[in-house]
N, C-alpha and C positions, 0 to 999 in steps of 0.2 A: 719483214713486212714491207719495208721501203722498196726492196728490190722487186717484190711481187707487184707493187703498185706501178713501179717504173715499167715493168714488162707489160702491164695491162694497158697503160696509156701511151706507151711508146714501144709497140711490139717489134718494130723493124729496126730499132736502134740498139747499139751495143751499150752495155752498162758502163758508165764512167768509172774509172778506177780511183779517182781522187775524192769520192764522196764519203769515204769512211766505211765503218762497219754498219751492218744492218741494225744492230741493237742500239746504235747511237741516235736512232730516229724513233719518234713516237707520233704516229699518225692516228688521229681520232676521227672516226667516220660516223660516230653516233651523235645525233643532235642532243643537246642538253636541256633539261627541265630546270627552271629556276623558280623557287618559291616566290610568289608575288611580293610578299612583305619581308623577304630575307635580306640579309646584310649585303649580299652580292648585288641584288637589284638596286638597293640604295646607292651603292658605289657606282654602278653603271649609269644611273640617272644623274648623279652628282657630277660625274666626269664627262657627261654628254656623249658617251660612246653609243648611246641607244640609237643614234641615227644610223649606225652601221648594223644594227641588230633588228630582227623581226620578232615581235612578240605575238603569240597566238594563245588563245585559251584552249585547254585540252578537256576532253569529256570524261576523263578518269585517270587512274594511275596505271602505269604499265611497267612490266619487268622484262628483262632479257634473260631467257633461260632455254637451254637445249637448242641454241641456234635460231631462236625466233622470239618475237616480241609478243607478249600476252597481256591481256587486260587483267588487272587485279579485280576480283569479283566484289561487287558492292550491293548485290541483291541476292535473294535466295536462288533464283533461276540461274544467275551468272555463276553462283557457287557450285551448283550441281553440274553445270556444263564446263567448268573451268578445267583445263589440262594441268593446272599448277598444283592440284591437290589429289591425294588418294581418296579412296572410297569413304573411310572413316572421317577424314578431314573435311570432306564435302558435306557430310551429314552434320558434323559439328558446326561448320560455318553457316549452313542453312538454318539450324536451330538458333544460332547467335543472331542472325539477321531478323528472324521472326521475333525474337525476344526484343530487339531494338525497336522494331515497328510497333510492338504492343506496349511499349514503355509509356507511362504517364507519370509525371513528377508528383502530382497530387494524389495518386492512387497507389498506396503501398502494396496492393494485391498484385500489381503488375511488376513488382520489383523482384519477385522470386527469391526472397531472402537476402538480397544484396543491401 
């Protein structure tokens, strides 16, 4: 991984021999999501390293699968269009979201036996 990055950013330079093995390096190229009220966030705020970080709100949850980032479905239409699930899973997710939208705490007929 490190050698591939070295070749990408310094294509005309020879690889240094004194940097060690490729597996000695871990280069993380994916931005991280931090839960807003999580322990890590509290530590970052307490130690004042937040001045080096940029926080942004996200519009949903995402997963990395099959070489691309996909949105986790949160509505019936997103469930039907999602590449993350098969045909039967899409149908089940659609019915689940419809069940959630029809739920009323004070009306047991919307609970469907739960």
